[in-house]
N, C-alpha and C positions, 0 to 999 in steps of 0.2 A: 411715363407721357410717351403715348404713340399720337403720331399725327395729334397733336394737341388732344385729346383723350388721356384721360387718367388710368389706367391698369393696377389695382389693385388687389394684392395675391395676398389671399390666407392661408394661411400652417399651422400647423404645431394640431392638436387636440381637440376635437370639436365634440360637443355635447351638450346635453340639456341644462349641465350646471351653470352652462355659460356660455350658449351660443348666443344672450344678448348681450354680451358687454361687447362680445364680438361685435355683433351688428352694427349697437351703436359707436366704435369706435369707426366703424366702416363706415356710419352718417355725418359724425361728426367731420370725417375726412372729406367727405361731398361738400357738406356744410361751406369748408374752411376756402375750397377749392372752387367752388362755384360754374364746377363744369355743364356740358349743356348734356350730354350723356357719360357711360363712366361702363368698365369692362369690370369685371369681378371674374377672379380665378380663385377659384376653391378646390382645383384639381388634387393639391400637396394636402390640403387638410383630412384628419386621422379621423373617422367618428361620424353619425351621421341622427338627426333627429326626426323621431315616429312622425307619423301624419301629426298629432293633435298638438307636437309640440310645436313643429315647423307654425299652425294656425294661427296659434296662440304667437307664437314670436314674429310673426306680418301684422296680426292683430295690435301687436303690443307699439308697433314703429312709434316716438313722436310727435306730435304735433309739431308742425313746419319742417319736418322729413322732405328733403324735394322731390318730386314725381317729375323725375329724368328718363330718361331710355338708359334703359340698363342691362347688360349683358352679364350673365352668369356661365360661368365655362364651368365643367365637372366632369368628372369621368362618368362612363359608358352605366357602371355599375348603382351610378347613385339616379341614374333617369327616372324613377317612380318618385321619390321623393323631388326631386328636381322639378319633375309634371305641376307636381301637384302645389309646390312651393310658387309657382311662373300663375298657377287659376289664381288662386287665394290672392297675388300680390297682382294682377291686372282686376281684380274683381274690388280690390278698396284702395283701383288708382293709379297704379305704378305700370309705366310701361315698359315692362321684364321680359325681358326672352332666354331660355334657357341651349346651350348649347355644347355639346363634345369639343367640337372643333374649336381652335379661338383662331385663323382666319378668318372662316364665317361668323365667329361673334364680328371681328372688327371690320367686317366687310357689313354687316346690319349696322352698325353702331356709324355707319360711313355716308351709309344710303341716305 
């Protein structure tokens, strides 16, 4: 928690095979804590999804997934994938923004 905002850090190996499981764990944490917004730090995760996998992942979020303000923090080298994720998430109704600076993400969530 940082000023009443949950900060979830995802680490380990990320892949097409386990991305849905990781996303469902994060969604479960959000559902249980019922925050007004959340910061998800994926900088420690190794691996990334392709464009098609990213699209499929976001589109597969279950009904009842909270539509809360979400800041995702990742490394600059993943900007292309995260920009696409942000676009897909916004198109299905999630208030999501991508950041490379965790302080900027916190500021956006607190604004």
